[in-house]
C-alpha positions as CSV (number, residue, x, y, z in Angstrom):
1,M,-0.3,-0.1,0.0
2,M,1.0,3.2,-0.7
3,S,2.3,5.4,2.3
4,A,1.4,8.8,1.1
5,F,-1.8,11.1,-0.4
6,Y,0.9,11.6,-3.1
7,L,3.9,10.7,-5.4
8,P,6.4,13.4,-5.9
9,L,7.1,13.6,-9.9
10,S,8.5,16.9,-9.8
11,D,9.2,19.6,-7.3
12,N,6.1,20.8,-8.3
13,T,4.2,17.9,-9.9
14,F,2.3,15.2,-7.5
15,R,0.8,12.0,-8.8
16,A,-2.5,11.5,-6.6
17,T,-3.1,8.0,-4.5
18,E,-6.0,6.1,-4.0
19,H,-5.7,7.4,-0.2
20,T,-6.9,11.0,-1.9
21,V,-10.1,9.4,-3.1
22,G,-13.0,11.7,-1.7
23,P,-17.6,10.4,-1.1
24,W,-18.4,11.8,-4.2
25,G,-16.6,9.3,-6.8
26,P,-13.6,7.5,-7.3
27,E,-12.3,9.6,-9.9
28,S,-12.2,12.8,-7.7
29,Q,-10.8,13.9,-4.3
30,H,-11.2,14.4,-1.1
31,L,-10.8,18.3,-0.5
32,G,-8.2,17.3,2.4
33,P,-5.2,16.2,0.8
34,P,-5.1,19.0,-2.0
35,S,-5.2,21.6,0.6
36,A,-2.3,20.6,3.1
37,L,-0.9,19.9,-0.6
38,L,-1.2,23.7,-1.3
39,V,0.0,24.8,2.3
40,R,2.6,22.1,2.1
41,S,4.0,24.6,-0.7
42,L,3.1,27.6,0.9
43,L,5.5,27.6,3.2
44,A,8.3,25.9,1.1
45,L,8.4,29.6,0.3
46,G,10.3,29.8,3.3
47,R,7.7,31.4,5.5
48,P,7.3,29.1,9.1
49,S,3.1,29.6,9.3
50,V,-0.1,31.0,8.1
51,S,-2.8,32.5,10.1
52,R,-5.6,32.7,7.9
53,V,-5.6,30.4,4.5
54,T,-9.1,30.6,1.8
55,F,-9.4,27.9,-0.7
56,E,-11.7,28.3,-3.6
57,V,-12.9,24.7,-5.3
58,L,-13.1,26.0,-9.0
59,G,-13.7,22.6,-9.6
60,P,-13.4,18.4,-8.7
61,V,-10.0,17.6,-8.2
62,P,-9.3,15.0,-10.5
63,V,-7.3,11.8,-8.9
64,A,-4.3,12.3,-11.8
65,D,-1.4,14.2,-12.0
66,L,-1.3,18.0,-10.8
67,A,0.6,20.5,-11.2
68,V,1.6,23.3,-8.2
69,S,2.3,27.0,-8.6
70,T,2.6,29.4,-5.9
71,S,3.8,33.3,-5.6
72,V,3.9,36.0,-3.1
73,E,1.3,38.5,-3.8
74,R,2.2,40.9,-1.2
75,P,5.6,41.3,0.5
76,G,6.6,43.1,3.7
77,R,8.2,43.2,7.1
78,S,5.3,42.3,9.1
79,V,2.3,40.6,7.2
80,E,2.6,39.0,3.7
81,L,0.1,37.7,1.7
82,L,0.9,34.5,-0.3
83,S,-1.3,32.6,-3.2
84,A,-1.1,28.9,-4.5
85,S,-2.7,27.4,-7.4
86,L,-3.3,23.5,-8.2
87,S,-4.0,22.6,-11.9
88,S,-4.8,19.0,-14.1
89,E,-4.2,19.3,-17.6
90,G,-3.6,23.1,-17.7
91,R,-7.0,23.6,-16.0
92,V,-7.1,25.0,-12.3
93,V,-9.0,23.2,-10.2
94,L,-8.1,25.0,-6.0
95,T,-6.5,27.8,-5.6
96,A,-5.2,29.2,-1.9
97,R,-4.8,32.2,-0.6
98,A,-2.7,33.2,2.8
99,W,-1.8,35.2,5.2
100,H,1.3,35.5,6.8
101,I,1.9,37.1,10.1
102,V,5.4,37.5,11.3
103,G,5.8,36.4,15.2
104,S,6.0,38.4,18.4
105,D,5.7,37.3,21.8
106,T,2.6,38.5,22.9
107,T,2.2,36.1,25.8
108,A,1.6,38.4,28.5
109,V,-1.8,39.6,26.6
110,A,-2.7,36.1,25.6
111,G,-6.4,34.5,26.0
112,G,-10.1,34.6,25.0
113,E,-9.8,30.8,24.0
114,V,-13.2,28.7,23.6
115,P,-12.6,25.7,26.1
116,A,-10.7,22.5,25.0
117,M,-12.3,19.3,23.9
118,A,-11.9,16.0,25.4
119,P,-9.1,14.5,24.6
120,P,-8.2,11.6,21.7
121,T,-8.2,9.2,24.5
122,S,-11.1,9.7,25.6
123,A,-12.9,9.2,22.5
124,A,-13.7,6.2,20.8
125,P,-13.8,4.9,17.4
126,M,-16.0,6.4,14.8
127,E,-18.7,4.1,13.2
128,I,-17.6,4.6,9.0
129,P,-20.2,3.5,6.8
130,D,-19.7,0.3,4.7
131,F,-20.7,2.3,1.2
132,W,-17.6,4.4,2.1
133,S,-14.8,2.4,3.7
134,G,-11.6,3.2,1.8
135,G,-9.9,5.9,-0.1
136,Y,-9.4,9.2,2.1
137,L,-11.6,8.0,4.8
138,A,-9.5,5.3,5.5
139,A,-6.3,7.0,5.1
140,V,-7.0,8.7,8.2
141,E,-7.5,7.3,11.8
142,W,-10.9,8.6,13.5
143,L,-12.2,8.9,17.5
144,S,-15.5,10.9,18.0
145,V,-15.9,12.4,21.3
146,S,-19.8,12.7,19.9
147,G,-21.7,12.5,16.9
148,G,-19.6,11.9,13.9
149,I,-20.3,10.6,10.0
150,F,-23.7,10.0,9.2
151,T,-24.8,10.6,13.0
152,P,-26.6,14.3,11.8
153,G,-26.2,17.3,13.9
154,D,-23.3,18.4,15.7
155,A,-19.8,16.9,16.2
156,Q,-16.6,16.8,18.4
157,V,-13.9,14.2,16.8
158,W,-10.7,13.6,16.8
159,A,-8.4,12.8,13.4
160,R,-5.1,11.7,12.5
161,P,-3.9,11.1,9.0
162,R,-2.2,7.3,8.8
163,V,-0.6,8.4,5.7
164,A,2.4,11.2,4.5
165,V,1.1,14.3,2.5
166,V,4.3,13.6,0.4
167,E,5.8,10.2,-0.1
168,G,8.9,10.3,1.6
169,F,8.7,13.6,4.0
170,E,7.2,13.2,7.4
171,P,4.1,15.4,7.3
172,T,3.8,18.8,9.7
173,P,1.3,19.3,12.2
174,L,0.7,21.9,10.0
175,E,-0.1,19.7,7.0
176,R,-2.0,17.3,9.3
177,L,-4.3,19.9,10.1
178,F,-5.3,20.8,6.5
179,S,-5.4,17.5,5.8
180,V,-8.5,16.9,7.9
181,V,-10.3,19.9,8.5
182,D,-12.2,19.9,5.5
183,S,-14.1,17.2,7.3
184,A,-16.0,19.8,9.5
185,S,-18.9,19.4,7.2
186,G,-18.9,15.8,6.8
187,V,-18.7,15.2,10.1
188,S,-21.2,17.5,11.0
189,S,-24.0,16.7,8.1
190,R,-27.2,17.1,8.5
191,V,-28.7,14.9,5.0
192,D,-27.5,11.5,3.9
193,I,-25.2,12.5,1.2
194,R,-26.7,9.2,-0.8
195,K,-29.4,11.3,-1.2
196,W,-28.2,14.5,-1.1
197,Y,-25.4,16.6,-2.0
198,A,-23.3,18.8,0.5
199,I,-20.4,20.4,-1.4
200,N,-18.3,23.0,-0.4
201,T,-17.6,25.8,-3.0
202,D,-14.4,27.1,-0.3
203,L,-13.0,26.7,3.1
204,T,-11.4,29.3,5.3
205,V,-9.2,28.5,8.2
206,H,-8.3,31.3,11.1
207,L,-5.2,29.9,13.4
208,H,-4.4,32.3,16.2
209,R,-2.3,29.7,17.1
210,Q,0.3,27.3,15.1
211,P,-0.8,23.3,15.6
212,V,1.4,20.6,17.7
213,G,1.0,17.2,17.4
214,E,-0.5,14.7,15.1
215,W,-4.0,14.9,16.2
216,V,-6.3,17.7,14.5
217,G,-9.9,18.0,16.6
218,M,-13.0,19.5,15.6
219,D,-15.8,21.1,17.3
220,A,-18.3,20.9,14.2
221,R,-21.8,22.3,13.6
222,T,-23.8,22.4,10.1
223,T,-26.6,24.5,9.3
224,I,-29.0,24.7,6.3
225,G,-30.6,27.0,5.2
226,P,-34.5,27.0,3.0
227,D,-32.2,28.1,-0.3
228,G,-30.2,25.2,-0.9
229,V,-27.5,26.8,1.0
230,G,-25.3,25.7,4.3
231,L,-22.5,27.3,6.4
232,A,-20.4,24.3,8.6
233,T,-18.0,26.1,10.9
234,S,-15.8,24.2,13.3
235,V,-13.0,24.8,16.4
236,V,-9.9,23.4,15.1
237,H,-8.0,21.9,18.2
238,D,-5.1,19.9,19.1
239,V,-3.9,18.1,22.4
240,E,-3.1,21.1,24.2
241,G,-6.4,23.4,23.1
242,P,-8.2,25.4,20.4
243,V,-5.9,26.4,17.4
244,G,-8.5,28.5,15.7
245,S,-12.0,28.1,13.2
246,T,-12.9,26.8,10.0
247,A,-15.8,28.0,7.9
248,Q,-17.5,26.7,4.7
249,A,-20.3,27.4,2.4
250,L,-22.4,24.4,1.0
251,F,-24.3,23.8,-1.9
252,V,-26.7,22.0,-0.8
253,R,-29.1,19.8,-3.2
254,E,-31.2,16.8,-3.4
255,R,-29.6,14.2,-6.1
């Protein structure tokens, strides 16, 4: 079995493996792995952290060879805007724009965080539906504090990728976080994806602290309006407490 979401073909070209396959079909990826791949590429620009990343989904990300491009849109001594895109056969399918804020010591005024989630050691293995037992879902270890996939409603879930983002490279805590936080809309879904589409058009992640460790916690909830639009949000945790939040707009339609 392959040990990563992607195989490196060159410095900026990667081949998606079976571990990236999402719930909508065998030829398209879950958004977690490509999000992590773009963040990995942004960090390769020499910036050690990101404070906010917004992904725009321009189409299904195919399980295929993909090219990454990156740039510094707005350089600066204190704040910089970075960008990246992911392409398949010359067509851009996913973009990311990220703010990097140069670190400083704000320990004296730090605070205001929400309570920490119950730790992974107190959680139970999350039940996996029989009809989606491979691909991305199997490449991540899932633990449930409460709720989860196909338990409709709010959920508190811990996740830990079982594979690297790129073969041959140990993933950083940031890469692990971005590998799984797109799943907030899935673990807190209010619809059966066998009967409904609930697909996010974007993902925004704000971080007030850089994550540590292997486990990523999501305290997630989804709201669906009356006109085919939903909103999924989560507070993101590591084993030391909350690190940020996510938001996803959802396209909701009956199949």
